[in-house]
C-alpha positions in Angstrom: -8.5 -50.7 -59.8 -8.1 -50.5 -63.6 -10.4 -52.2 -65.6 -7.9 -52.2 -68.7 -9.3 -55.4 -70.9 -6.2 -57.2 -70.7 -4.9 -56.5 -67.4 -4.8 -59.3 -64.7 -3.3 -59.1 -61.2 -0.8 -62.1 -60.1 -2.1 -62.6 -56.7 -5.2 -63.1 -58.3 -4.2 -66.2 -60.5 -2.4 -67.9 -58.0 -3.9 -71.5 -57.6 -6.3 -71.0 -60.5 -7.0 -73.9 -62.8 -5.2 -74.1 -66.2 -6.9 -76.0 -69.0 -6.1 -77.3 -72.4 -8.2 -76.1 -75.6 -10.8 -79.5 -74.8 -11.4 -78.5 -71.3 -9.0 -81.3 -69.8 -7.4 -79.8 -66.7 -3.6 -79.5 -66.9 -2.8 -78.4 -63.7 -2.9 -75.0 -61.4 -1.0 -72.0 -61.8 1.6 -71.4 -59.0 4.0 -68.4 -60.3 4.8 -66.1 -63.1 8.1 -65.9 -64.8 9.6 -62.6 -66.3 12.4 -61.3 -68.2 14.1 -58.1 -67.0 14.7 -55.6 -69.7 17.3 -53.3 -68.0 16.8 -49.8 -68.6 14.6 -50.6 -72.1 11.6 -50.9 -69.9 9.0 -52.9 -67.8 10.0 -56.8 -67.7 8.3 -59.1 -70.1 6.1 -61.5 -69.2 7.8 -64.9 -70.8 5.4 -67.8 -69.2 3.9 -69.3 -66.1 4.7 -72.0 -63.6 2.0 -74.8 -63.6 1.8 -77.4 -61.2 0.5 -80.5 -63.2 -0.5 -84.0 -61.7 2.2 -85.5 -59.8 3.0 -82.4 -58.2 6.0 -81.5 -60.5 6.0 -77.8 -62.0 6.3 -77.2 -65.7 6.7 -74.0 -67.6 4.2 -72.8 -69.9 5.2 -70.1 -72.2 3.0 -66.8 -72.8 2.7 -68.0 -76.2 0.9 -71.0 -75.7 -1.8 -68.8 -73.4 -5.1 -68.2 -75.5 -7.2 -67.0 -72.5 -6.5 -65.7 -69.1 -8.7 -64.0 -66.6 -9.7 -63.8 -63.1 -11.4 -67.1 -63.0 -9.5 -69.6 -65.7 -6.3 -70.1 -68.0 -6.7 -71.8 -71.1 -3.3 -73.0 -73.3 -3.1 -74.3 -76.5 -0.4 -76.6 -78.4 2.2 -79.0 -77.0 3.4 -78.4 -73.2 7.1 -79.2 -72.0 6.2 -81.5 -68.7 10.1 -81.3 -68.2 10.6 -80.0 -64.4 10.9 -76.4 -64.7 14.0 -75.1 -63.8 14.9 -70.9 -63.4 17.2 -69.8 -65.7 19.7 -67.1 -64.7 17.9 -63.9 -66.1 14.6 -65.1 -65.2 12.4 -63.7 -62.1 9.8 -65.6 -60.1 7.2 -63.2 -59.4 5.7 -64.4 -56.5 8.8 -66.3 -54.9 11.0 -63.1 -56.0 9.4 -60.0 -56.3 6.6 -60.2 -53.7 7.6 -58.4 -50.6 10.8 -56.6 -52.4 11.3 -53.2 -51.5 10.9 -50.4 -53.7 12.0 -47.0 -53.7 9.4 -44.6 -55.2 10.5 -42.3 -57.9 8.3 -39.1 -56.2 10.4 -39.1 -53.3 7.9 -40.0 -51.0 9.7 -43.1 -49.7 9.8 -46.7 -49.8 7.0 -49.5 -50.4 6.9 -53.0 -50.3 5.3 -54.8 -53.3 2.0 -56.7 -52.6 1.1 -57.7 -56.1 1.7 -57.1 -59.7 -0.3 -56.6 -62.5 0.4 -57.7 -66.3 -0.9 -56.2 -69.5 -1.0 -57.6 -72.9 0.3 -55.4 -75.7 -1.0 -55.2 -79.4 2.2 -57.0 -80.2 0.4 -59.8 -77.7 3.2 -60.0 -75.8 2.6 -59.5 -71.9 4.6 -56.9 -69.7 4.5 -55.7 -66.1 2.4 -52.8 -66.0 1.6 -51.9 -62.5 2.6 -52.7 -58.7 0.4 -52.7 -56.1 2.3 -51.3 -53.2 2.2 -51.1 -49.6 3.9 -47.5 -48.5 6.6 -48.0 -45.6 8.4 -45.4 -43.6 8.8 -42.4 -45.8 11.2 -39.9 -46.3 8.8 -37.1 -47.2 7.9 -34.3 -45.1 4.2 -34.7 -46.7 4.0 -38.2 -44.7 2.4 -37.3 -41.9 -0.7 -36.4 -44.0 -0.8 -40.1 -45.3 -2.1 -42.8 -43.6 0.1 -45.8 -42.3 0.4 -48.7 -44.3 -1.4 -46.9 -47.4 -1.5 -49.0 -50.2 -1.0 -47.5 -54.0 -1.4 -48.8 -57.4 1.4 -47.2 -59.4 3.4 -47.6 -63.1 6.4 -49.8 -63.0 8.5 -46.6 -63.9 7.4 -44.8 -60.7 9.3 -47.4 -58.7 13.4 -48.0 -58.3 13.6 -51.8 -57.2 16.6 -52.6 -55.0 19.3 -55.0 -55.8 18.3 -58.7 -56.2 20.8 -59.9 -53.2 19.6 -57.2 -50.4 17.8 -58.2 -47.7 14.0 -59.5 -48.7 10.8 -60.0 -46.3 8.8 -63.3 -47.5 5.4 -62.2 -45.8 3.4 -62.3 -48.9 5.0 -65.3 -50.3 3.9 -67.6 -47.1 0.8 -66.3 -46.9 -0.4 -67.0 -50.8 1.2 -70.6 -50.2 -0.6 -71.4 -46.6 -3.0 -73.6 -48.3 -0.2 -75.9 -49.5 0.8 -79.4 -47.8 4.3 -79.3 -46.8 5.7 -81.4 -49.6 4.5 -79.0 -52.2 5.7 -76.2 -50.2 9.0 -77.8 -50.0 8.8 -78.5 -53.9 8.5 -74.4 -54.1 11.5 -73.9 -52.0 13.6 -76.2 -54.2 13.0 -74.0 -57.0 14.5 -70.7 -55.1 17.8 -69.4 -54.8 19.3 -70.0 -51.5 19.2 -66.7 -50.5 15.2 -66.7 -51.2 15.0 -70.1 -49.5 16.5 -69.0 -46.3 14.0 -65.7 -46.4 11.2 -67.8 -46.7 12.1 -70.1 -44.1 12.9 -67.8 -41.3 9.7 -66.5 -42.2 7.5 -69.9 -41.4 6.4 -70.7 -38.2 8.1 -73.5 -36.1 6.0 -76.0 -36.8 5.5 -75.4 -40.4 9.2 -74.8 -41.2 9.6 -78.5 -39.4 6.9 -80.2 -41.6 8.5 -78.6 -44.8 12.1 -79.2 -43.8 10.8 -83.2 -43.7 9.9 -83.1 -46.9 13.3 -81.7 -48.5 16.4 -83.7 -49.4 18.8 -83.7 -46.5 21.2 -81.5 -48.2 18.6 -78.6 -48.2 17.6 -79.9 -44.7 21.2 -79.0 -43.4 21.7 -75.8 -45.3 18.2 -74.4 -43.8 18.8 -75.5 -40.3 22.5 -74.4 -40.3 21.3 -71.1 -41.5 19.1 -70.7 -38.7 19.9 -69.2 -34.9 20.7 -72.2 -32.9 18.2 -71.5 -30.7 15.2 -71.6 -33.2 17.1 -74.5 -35.0 16.7 -76.4 -31.7 12.8 -75.5 -31.6 12.0 -76.4 -35.1 14.0 -79.9 -34.2 11.5 -80.3 -31.3 8.4 -79.9 -34.0 9.9 -82.4 -36.3 9.1 -86.2 -35.8 11.6 -87.4 -33.5 13.0 -90.2 -36.5 13.3 -87.3 -38.8 15.0 -85.0 -36.5 17.5 -88.1 -35.7 18.2 -88.4 -39.5 19.0 -84.9 -39.8 20.9 -84.4 -37.1 23.2 -87.6 -38.1 24.0 -85.4 -41.2 25.7 -82.5 -39.3 28.9 -82.6 -37.5 28.9 -84.1 -34.2 29.6 -81.0 -32.2 27.1 -79.0 -33.9 24.6 -81.8 -33.4 25.6 -82.0 -29.9 24.7 -78.2 -29.1 21.4 -78.5 -30.8 20.3 -81.8 -28.4 21.7 -79.7 -25.5 19.3 -77.0 -26.6 16.3 -79.2 -26.8 13.7 -79.9 -24.6 15.0 -83.2 -22.3 12.3 -85.4 -23.2 12.5 -84.8 -27.2 16.4 -84.9 -27.0 16.1 -88.3 -25.0 13.9 -89.7 -28.1 16.3 -88.5 -30.6 19.5 -89.8 -28.6 17.9 -93.0 -28.8 17.6 -93.1 -32.4 20.8 -92.1 -33.1 22.3 -95.0 -31.2 21.1 -97.4 -34.0 22.7 -97.9 -37.3 20.6 -96.3 -40.3 19.8 -99.7 -42.0 18.0 -101.5 -38.7 14.1 -101.2 -37.9 15.6 -99.1 -34.6 17.4 -96.7 -37.0 14.0 -96.1 -39.2 11.5 -96.4 -36.4 9.5 -93.6 -34.7 9.4 -93.7 -30.9 6.3 -92.4 -30.5 3.3 -94.5 -32.2 0.0 -95.1 -30.6 0.3 -97.0 -27.6 -2.5 -97.9 -25.0 -2.8 -100.5 -22.2 -5.2 -103.6 -22.5 -7.8 -102.1 -20.5 -8.5 -98.7 -23.0 -11.4 -99.0 -25.2 -12.4 -99.0 -28.5 -13.6 -95.5 -28.1 -10.1 -94.4 -26.4 -8.4 -95.8 -29.2 -10.6 -94.1 -31.7 -9.8 -90.9 -30.4 -6.4 -91.4 -30.4 -6.1 -92.1 -33.9 -8.4 -89.1 -34.9 -5.4 -86.6 -34.2 -4.7 -84.2 -36.8 -0.6 -84.6 -36.7 -1.0 -88.4 -36.8 0.2 -89.8 -40.1 -2.2 -92.3 -41.9 0.6 -95.2 -41.3 0.6 -95.0 -37.6 -3.2 -94.1 -37.2 -3.7 -97.7 -39.0 -2.3 -99.4 -36.0 -2.6 -99.3 -31.9 0.2 -100.6 -30.1 -1.1 -102.5 -26.6 1.5 -102.4 -23.8 1.5 -102.8 -20.3 3.0 -99.3 -18.4 4.8 -97.6 -18.7 3.3 -96.4 -21.8 6.2 -93.9 -23.3 9.0 -96.1 -25.1 10.4 -98.1 -24.0 7.1 -99.6 -22.6 6.6 -102.2 -20.4 5.9 -105.6 -21.9 4.8 -105.3 -25.4 1.1 -107.4 -25.6 0.4 -107.2 -29.3 -1.3 -105.2 -32.1 -4.9 -103.9 -32.9 -6.0 -102.9 -36.2 -8.1 -100.1 -37.3 -10.4 -102.2 -39.1 -10.9 -104.2 -35.5 -12.0 -100.9 -34.1 -14.7 -100.6 -36.5 -16.0 -103.7 -35.7 -16.7 -103.8 -32.2 -18.6 -101.8 -29.6 -17.1 -98.5 -27.8 -17.0 -100.0 -24.6 -15.1 -103.3 -25.7 -11.6 -103.6 -24.1 -8.8 -103.4 -26.6 -6.9 -106.4 -24.6 -10.0 -108.7 -26.3 -8.9 -107.7 -29.9 -5.1 -108.4 -30.0 -4.1 -109.5 -33.0 -1.5 -111.9 -31.4 -0.1 -113.7 -34.4 1.9 -110.5 -35.4 5.6 -111.3 -34.5 6.8 -107.8 -33.6 10.7 -106.6 -35.1 13.8 -106.7 -33.4 15.1 -103.1 -33.2 18.4 -104.8 -34.9 16.6 -106.6 -37.9 17.8 -105.4 -41.2 15.8 -103.3 -43.3 15.4 -106.0 -45.6 13.5 -108.1 -43.0 11.2 -105.1 -42.4 10.5 -104.4 -46.0 9.8 -108.0 -46.6 7.4 -108.3 -43.3 5.5 -105.3 -44.5 4.8 -106.6 -47.7 4.0 -110.3 -46.6 1.5 -109.4 -44.7 0.1 -106.1 -46.5 0.9 -103.9 -43.4 1.5 -100.0 -43.0 3.4 -100.3 -39.7 5.2 -102.8 -37.5 6.1 -103.0 -34.0 9.6 -102.6 -32.8 11.1 -104.4 -29.8 14.0 -104.3 -27.7 15.9 -107.6 -26.3 13.6 -107.4 -23.3 10.2 -107.5 -25.0 9.8 -103.8 -24.7 8.1 -101.7 -27.4 10.6 -98.9 -28.4 8.8 -97.6 -31.6 7.2 -98.6 -35.2 8.4 -98.8 -38.2 6.1 -97.6 -40.9 5.8 -98.2 -44.9 6.9 -94.4 -45.6 9.9 -95.0 -43.4 10.9 -97.7 -45.6 10.1 -96.0 -48.9 12.3 -93.0 -48.0 15.3 -95.4 -46.9 15.0 -97.6 -50.1 14.1 -95.1 -53.1 17.4 -92.9 -54.1 18.6 -89.9 -52.1 17.5 -87.4 -54.7 14.3 -89.2 -55.4 12.3 -85.6 -54.2 14.2 -84.4 -57.3 13.8 -87.3 -59.8 12.4 -86.5 -63.4 9.4 -88.5 -64.4 10.1 -89.4 -67.8 6.5 -90.5 -68.7 5.1 -87.4 -70.1 1.0 -86.0 -69.4 1.3 -84.4 -72.4 3.5 -84.5 -75.1 6.3 -82.0 -75.0 7.1 -78.9 -77.0 10.3 -76.6 -76.7 10.7 -73.8 -74.0 9.9 -70.4 -75.5 10.8 -67.4 -74.0 
């Protein structure tokens, strides 16, 4: 690649730390913002998107960048910590330009953008200079002489980009963001246009998409799920936690929800149907029907093996619920709870029946959310058992379930008014 002293490739910058002049870390680079100049030349690089503590993404103008290379980025001056919002004429390089199809000016066919280089000119402004592309199918008679999937570095002027509304893959975006936690990936999706959001969502594996959907506001969940083929939508719902799937289906028209339930695996659909029968303000409407449930004869060693499961949330892993068979909800008679701290204090062969906390009263599945919140707070618990009128365990309510319900509907997009750094103006 070129050794141009002021040239950097965007893909190599992703995830780099951004520092202030004193060496304090501001956050991590997640994207680059460019402004099209139409026929006048290559796009102008106006700033970067930085993820700051609190998982909020903010805009840092290139005029505030004093040093940028493949190892770190240093900025100076005041940084505006207002949440980044894309302006109409702006384009996000990673979210919107990677994977875009271009037509090569030499007539050799089409290619796909995999990376973009930007150069700093004498004016100190930054501009897109080079495209790293992978050649697609070619219309050139010489194409048989070229290797399949050949990669090239070309000048910006040597390629013609298609219209912004034409279909676009999302392979590169998904690959460069595979390390993001679902909540952070969901944050990135919210910054995209509807078109790009659907393209990225359709590129994700079912399990990954299910995890991301659970972190999005309900309106966005409904839009993305409704844009999927119905069979794939049912597959994604199966991968979601039953309580989150029930919440999402409750937002859909009843006919659409029933169609999806019919396409789901019967056992998965049954769990969701039971949750849909409860009012949303009750323990039954908040609970998950799949906590860790073991019989009293199970040992400490078995319980520890269960709570080590990667897919288990910390709140659910904090308690083991003891019941008589059957152990799938609704269970046999509920016996009590064993807290994870107790597991750490007893030898592996110890039966769980000897460790049951019999002083913790279960919640009725009809208990109001105010009672649920009060009980969690009173006893400093992460989760609570929920039983039906027959004393059978039907699920568990966790503290994050309650917080999701009590916070405003738009809490994921809520603006934090407390600045991390003093605010400055948006430039560019």
